[in-house]
N, C-alpha and C positions, 0 to 999 in steps of 0.2 A: 562493565558498561550495561548500561540497561536503557529502555526508551521509554515512554508512557504516552499512549495518545488520549486526549481527551474528544469525547464527542460532542460535548456540549461547548465547550470553547473553542473546537475544529481547529487544534493543535498538536503536535509532536513533541515532546523533549526531550531533550537527552543527556543522559548524565551520564558522568564520571564515575567509575571505581568511587571515589570520595564521597560522593553525592551531591555534587556542584553540578548545576544545570549546564552544559556548555552550550546546546546551540536548544533554538525554539523557531518551528516553523508553525506556518498556515497551511494547513490541510482541507479535504474535500473527504468526507465517512459519506456512509450511504443515505440516499434521501429518502429511503425509509424508515430510517432509522437503525438504533439497536438492536440486532436478535441473532440467533444463532442456528436455526432450521435451514438445512439445503431448501434451497430455490427461493429463499425467503427476501432475497439481493437487502440484505440488512448487515451493517458491520458487526460481527462478533467480540463480546465482551469477555475480558478476564485473564490470565495469563496463556502465552503466548512465548514462542522463540524462532527466531530466522532460521527456517530448516534450510533453506538454500539464497544462493546470490547465483541472478542470472543476468550474462551483459554486460560483461567486467569490462570488454574492448567496443560496446557498442559506442557510436556516434550519440551526443546528445540530438535528440526527436525521433532517434532510429524506433520504426515500429515492431513489435512482437506482436504475435498470436500463435496460440499455445505453449507458449515460452520460448518458441522458436524467432529469430529475426527474419522478416520477410524480405529485407532488404531495401523496403521503403524507410523514407524520411517524412516528418508531418511539418506540412507546410500548412496557414490557413487555406491554400485552394485545395489542396490534395484532402483535406479532411469538409470541404464544405461541398465537394465531389460524391463523399461517404458518411452523408447526415448521420446513420444508423449504429456506425462500429462505436462500440466504448475503445477508445485508446488506451492502449498499454504501451509506454516509452519508457527509453534509453536505461532504465535499470528496471528490476524486479527482486523482491523481498520476497522470499515464498513463508508466509506465517505458519506453525503447527502449532494448532491449541494441546494447553499442557493440563487440563483439568478431564479428564474422560466423565462424561455426561453431560457436561458444558460448551465445550469445545472441542472435543475430541474422540474421537468415535464414534459408530451408529452415525444417526440422522444431524448432528449437530457439529461434523470432523471439520475443523475452518483448513486444514490440508484441501482434503476433498474436494471444498468448496471451492478451491483457486482463490483464497483471500491471500492478495498483496500488498505492500505499499510499493509504489510504482510511479513512473512518472505520467503527465498527462498532457493534453494537448494547451498551449499556452491562452486559447481562448476560453479556457474554462476558470470557472471564478473559486481563490481558495478563501476558506474561512466560510463555507457554504457548503452543506451534504448536497451532495450532489453524483455519489459514485453509486454504483450499483450491488457495494457490498465492502469494494474494498476503500484502501487508504489511499488516496491520491496525494502528488505532489508535485510543483513544481518539476522543472526537468532538471534545472542544475543543481536545486536544492537533493531532490533524490540521488543526484550521482555523488554529491557530497556527501551524503548521509551511508551511501554504499561505501564510500573510500573510507568512512570512520567508524563500522562496525563490524566485527566477524560474524561468521554465521555462528549459531549458537545466541547470541544476543537476546537475552530475554525483555519482550515487548508487552506491557500490559493497557490492557487497553478498558478504560473506563466512561462511565457515563459524566 
């Protein structure tokens, strides 16, 4: 299996080993566009791998901070009381860059930038670039993707 993320189309495609596209999801990448530098709040491009899968038993809408479950569940009212939070919900697929100097090591290291594929609040639009650099998905869809792919899956992110 492999994953292709299109920043231009705001889609994530999952491909089977035979090359057939078996899932297409509408996503949200960075509001600041593509880019690799630490602190840029941009979505990094290039070849990545899923380095870690976090949250296998978490409830849909479970809230993560620092890759740890907080015990909270996202609801519209809960979110309204905390308008400045960047919601990381349900599951985390933590990405590691594979290209030294482009998205790995130094000031461009995707893993050190904490770049994830993760769930987000149901009030957030998909198909629109709105994240802080990560790849946001609907909670039910990130749970489905999480269950379909193993750690080590290749994730190509392109414009």
